[in-house]
C-alpha positions in Angstrom: 0.0 0.1 0.3 1.1 3.4 -0.9 2.4 5.2 2.4 1.0 8.2 1.0 -2.5 6.9 1.2 -4.4 6.9 4.4 -5.1 3.5 5.9 -8.3 3.1 7.4 -8.8 2.5 11.1 -10.1 -0.5 12.3 -11.8 -2.0 15.6 -10.3 -5.3 16.7 -13.0 -6.8 19.5 -11.1 -9.2 21.6 -13.8 -12.6 21.1 -13.9 -14.4 24.8 -11.1 -14.2 26.3 -11.4 -17.8 27.4 -11.0 -18.4 24.0 -7.8 -18.1 21.4 -9.2 -14.5 20.2 -6.4 -12.6 22.2 -3.5 -15.1 20.9 -4.6 -14.9 17.5 -4.7 -11.1 17.7 -1.3 -10.6 19.3 0.4 -13.0 16.9 -1.2 -11.1 13.9 0.3 -7.8 15.1 3.5 -9.3 14.3 2.6 -9.6 10.8 3.6 -6.3 8.7 0.7 -6.8 6.0 -1.6 -5.7 9.1 0.1 -2.8 9.6 0.9 -1.7 5.9 -3.2 -2.2 5.5 -4.4 -0.2 8.7 -4.3 1.4 11.9 -5.7 -1.2 14.5 -7.6 -0.3 17.6 -8.1 -3.5 20.0 -11.4 -3.4 21.8 -11.2 -5.6 25.0 -9.5 -6.4 28.7 -5.5 -5.2 28.5 -4.8 -7.7 31.1 -5.8 -10.1 29.0 -4.1 -8.8 26.1 -1.3 -8.5 28.3 -1.6 -12.2 29.1 -1.6 -13.4 25.3 1.8 -11.4 24.8 3.5 -13.1 27.8 2.2 -16.8 26.3 3.3 -16.2 23.4 6.7 -14.5 24.1 6.1 -11.1 21.4 8.4 -7.8 22.3 5.1 -5.8 21.9 3.5 -3.2 25.1 0.2 -2.6 25.8 -1.3 0.9 25.3 -4.6 3.0 25.5 -5.8 3.9 21.5 -3.9 7.2 21.8 -0.6 5.5 20.9 -0.4 4.6 17.0 -1.1 0.6 16.0 2.4 -0.2 15.2 4.1 -3.8 15.7 5.6 -2.7 18.9 2.7 -1.7 20.0 -1.1 -2.8 20.6 -3.7 0.1 21.3 -6.4 -0.5 23.1 -10.0 0.5 24.3 -11.1 -0.9 27.4 -13.6 -3.3 27.6 -14.8 -5.9 30.1 -14.8 -6.1 33.7 -11.8 -7.4 35.8 -14.4 -10.5 36.4 -13.2 -12.4 33.2 -9.6 -12.6 34.7 -11.2 -15.4 36.7 -12.5 -17.1 34.4 -10.7 -20.5 33.7 -9.5 -21.0 30.1 -11.1 -22.9 27.5 -14.4 -23.5 29.5 -18.0 -21.6 28.6 -18.6 -18.8 30.7 -21.3 -16.0 30.7 -18.7 -13.0 32.5 -16.2 -13.7 29.1 -19.7 -13.6 27.1 -20.5 -10.7 28.3 -17.2 -8.6 27.9 -17.3 -10.2 24.3 -20.9 -9.0 23.8 -19.8 -5.1 25.3 -17.0 -4.7 23.1 -18.9 -5.9 19.9 -22.0 -3.5 20.7 -19.2 -0.8 21.2 -17.3 -1.3 17.9 -20.5 -1.2 16.1 -21.8 2.1 17.8 -17.9 3.5 16.7 -18.1 2.7 13.4 -21.2 4.3 12.8 -20.2 7.0 14.6 -17.1 8.0 11.7 -14.5 6.3 14.7 -13.6 3.3 13.1 -13.6 2.5 9.0 -14.6 -0.9 9.9 -14.7 -4.3 12.4 -12.9 -7.5 12.8 -14.2 -9.7 15.2 -12.2 -12.6 17.2 -14.5 -15.5 18.3 -17.2 -15.4 20.7 -18.9 -18.5 22.2 -22.6 -18.8 21.6 -22.8 -20.4 25.0 -21.6 -18.0 26.4 -23.3 -15.1 25.2 -26.2 -17.4 26.1 -25.0 -17.6 29.0 -24.8 -13.7 30.0 -28.4 -12.9 28.4 -27.7 -12.8 24.9 -29.4 -14.9 23.0 -27.8 -14.6 19.6 -26.8 -17.5 17.3 -23.5 -15.4 16.5 -22.0 -12.5 15.7 -23.7 -11.9 11.8 -27.1 -11.8 14.1 -26.3 -9.1 16.2 -24.3 -7.0 14.3 -27.3 -7.5 11.8 -30.1 -6.5 14.3 -27.7 -3.7 15.6 -27.4 -2.2 12.3 -31.2 -2.4 11.4 -30.9 -4.4 8.7 -33.3 -7.5 7.7 -31.3 -8.8 4.6 -27.6 -9.9 4.6 -25.9 -12.6 4.7 -22.8 -14.4 5.8 -19.7 -14.9 3.4 -16.9 -17.4 3.7 -14.0 -15.5 1.5 -10.5 -17.0 -0.1 -8.8 -13.9 -1.1 -7.4 -13.6 -4.3 -3.5 -15.2 -3.4 -5.1 -18.5 -2.3 -6.5 -19.3 -5.4 -4.5 -20.0 -9.0 -7.4 -18.9 -11.4 -9.2 -16.3 -9.4 -9.9 -13.0 -10.6 -11.0 -11.5 -7.0 -10.9 -14.1 -4.7 -13.9 -16.6 -4.0 -16.8 -15.9 -1.6 -19.4 -18.5 -0.9 -22.8 -16.3 0.9 -25.7 -18.4 2.5 -29.4 -18.1 2.3 -29.7 -20.1 5.4 -27.1 -20.0 8.1 -27.4 -20.5 12.0 -30.3 -23.5 12.2 -30.8 -26.5 12.7 -31.1 -28.3 9.4 -34.6 -29.5 9.6 -35.0 -25.8 9.4 -33.3 -25.2 6.0 -36.2 -26.3 3.7 -39.0 -23.6 5.7 -36.9 -21.0 5.7 -35.7 -21.2 1.7 -37.4 -19.1 -0.6 -37.2 -17.4 -4.1 -37.0 -13.9 -2.2 -34.4 -14.9 -0.2 -32.2 -16.9 -2.6 -32.3 -13.5 -5.2 -31.5 -11.2 -1.7 -28.3 -13.3 -1.2 -27.4 -13.3 -5.3 -27.6 -9.5 -5.1 -25.7 -9.3 -1.9 -23.3 -11.6 -3.2 -22.9 -9.9 -6.7 -22.6 -6.1 -4.5 -19.6 -7.0 -2.5 -17.8 -8.5 -5.5 -18.2 -5.9 -7.7 -18.3 -3.0 -5.5 -15.9 -4.5 -2.8 -13.4 -5.9 -4.3 -14.0 -4.0 -7.6 -14.4 -6.5 -9.7 -16.7 -6.4 -13.6 -19.8 -8.5 -13.8 -19.3 -11.0 -11.4 -20.0 -14.4 -12.0 -22.3 -16.2 -9.4 -23.0 -20.2 -9.0 -26.0 -21.2 -7.3 -25.9 -24.1 -5.6 -28.7 -27.0 -5.9 -30.1 -27.8 -2.2 -30.4 -31.7 -3.1 -28.5 -34.3 -4.3 -27.6 -34.8 -8.1 -29.5 -31.3 -7.9 -32.7 -33.1 -7.5 -32.0 -35.4 -10.4 -35.3 -34.1 -12.5 -37.8 -34.0 -9.2 -36.6 -37.5 -8.3 -35.1 -36.5 -5.1 -37.0 -33.1 -4.3 -38.8 -30.4 -6.6 -36.6 -27.1 -4.7 -34.6 -26.8 -7.6 -37.5 -26.1 -10.1 -39.9 -24.6 -7.7 -37.8 -22.2 -5.7 -33.8 -22.2 -6.7 -34.1 -21.9 -10.5 -36.8 -19.1 -10.8 -34.8 -17.0 -8.4 -31.6 -17.6 -10.9 -33.7 -16.4 -13.3 -34.8 -13.0 -11.6 -31.6 -12.5 -10.8 -30.3 -12.4 -14.3 -33.7 -10.0 -15.2 -31.8 -8.0 -12.5 -28.2 -7.5 -14.5 -26.8 -10.2 -11.9 -24.6 -13.0 -14.0 -26.3 -16.0 -11.9 -26.5 -19.6 -13.2 -27.5 -22.3 -11.2 -28.7 -24.5 -9.7 -26.0 -26.8 -10.1 -24.7 -29.9 -7.7 -22.5 -28.6 -5.0 -19.7 -31.5 -5.5 -19.1 -30.0 -9.2 -20.2 -26.3 -8.6 -17.4 -25.9 -5.9 -14.4 -27.4 -8.1 -15.3 -25.4 -11.0 -15.2 -22.2 -8.6 -12.2 -23.2 -7.5 -10.6 -23.6 -11.2 -12.0 -20.0 -12.1 -15.4 -20.3 -13.2 -17.0 -18.4 -10.8 -16.5 -15.4 -8.3 -19.0 -16.2 -5.4 -21.1 -18.9 -4.5 -24.8 -18.8 -3.5 -25.0 -22.0 -0.7 -28.8 -23.1 0.5 -27.2 -23.5 3.8 -24.6 -23.5 6.6 -22.7 -26.7 6.1 -23.0 -26.5 2.5 -20.9 -23.7 2.0 -18.5 -24.1 4.8 -17.3 -27.2 4.5 -16.3 -26.9 0.7 -14.4 -23.3 1.1 -12.6 -24.4 4.5 -11.6 -27.2 2.4 -10.0 -24.9 -0.1 -8.5 -23.0 3.0 -9.5 -23.5 6.5 -7.4 -21.3 8.1 -7.1 -18.5 5.5 -10.7 -18.2 4.9 -12.1 -14.8 5.8 -16.1 -14.2 7.0 -17.8 -11.1 5.4 -21.1 -10.0 6.8 -23.0 -8.8 3.7 -25.6 -6.1 4.0 -24.7 -4.0 6.6 -23.7 0.0 6.4 -20.9 -0.9 7.9 -17.5 -3.2 6.8 -17.3 -6.6 9.0 -15.1 -9.6 8.8 -14.2 -12.1 11.0 -11.7 -14.8 11.3 -13.5 -18.1 9.7 -12.9 -20.4 12.9 -14.1 -20.5 16.4 -13.0 -19.9 20.1 -11.3 -23.6 19.5 -11.5 -23.9 23.5 -9.7 -27.0 23.4 -6.6 -25.3 22.4 -6.7 -21.7 24.3 -3.8 -20.5 26.2 -1.9 -23.2 24.7 0.3 -21.3 22.8 -0.3 -23.0 19.3 -3.3 -21.1 17.5 -2.8 -19.9 14.3 -3.1 -16.2 13.2 -3.0 -16.5 9.6 -7.1 -16.0 9.4 -6.4 -13.0 11.7 -4.0 -11.4 9.3 -6.2 -12.6 6.3 -9.6 -10.9 7.9 -7.5 -7.6 8.7 -6.1 -7.4 5.5 -9.7 -7.7 3.8 -11.3 -5.2 5.7 -8.8 -2.9 5.0 -9.5 -3.6 1.3 -13.1 -3.2 1.8 -13.3 -0.3 3.8 -10.8 1.6 1.6 -13.5 1.2 -1.3 -15.8 2.5 0.9 -14.3 5.5 1.7 -15.9 5.5 5.5 -13.0 6.8 7.4 
């Protein structure tokens, strides 16, 4: 990035303090790519950050947000009570759930107020959020409610350099998200599929600057329903949505069986995929780049990215966390924020 260009200022929320979030933030801080891309401020408890610095043995100091974001200094805004310091590592606890919630809420408000150009979130525990009395399935739904939007989607995204034949990376948007598989059928509709096609088209064109992005749409049933033998959602719901998207000027195609569609996307035939449910999109993209995938929330008036993994309580505070996803999330947020010109 040209040093003469003002870098966007991003808020990084620490996530659940009992998970890997603090460690991956500290590890990512030593990567020069994040500082070339953005000015960064962490929202969380400073003592947790200091413990994470000690865990990884990094030569980093913790300072208030007045300090500059450089590899040697982590500026922070204090969020969360001292109660979280008593929570055992790797365990679900409402105290860390509350602190994680407060960090996200403050980051949203500060970004809406123009103090930040976007948000990067470390993982939260859904169970800890619930234990704190915040009954959201995850970050995505909390962000959508706070931003006052009803049309939104989670997209998993692999940056351009991760795929040999990619024009602008590969994104997978999801029509349904955090719900039981038995509930997917009742929550699929032509209008919902069309909206996700629009959101995928918008982020690839406006967010990543791609002219005429190509959108592949997944079938729901095996073999695309096999001409109705395995279900009729393809003909009754999905194909009409694809046709309507095309009528709106979106280069959408499908529905295609997912097992072959993802191979075609990997090889450069599509820029984004619309999946019908959570695991249909997640499994395929994470096989392509588990630790390098980025979670992007589509449809918000603000930029938000995240790592594509969870709190990893089984590995938390053992000094073995993988930070490449946090690096990718920060760099991607900076790219999106730069195009949005929000700060």
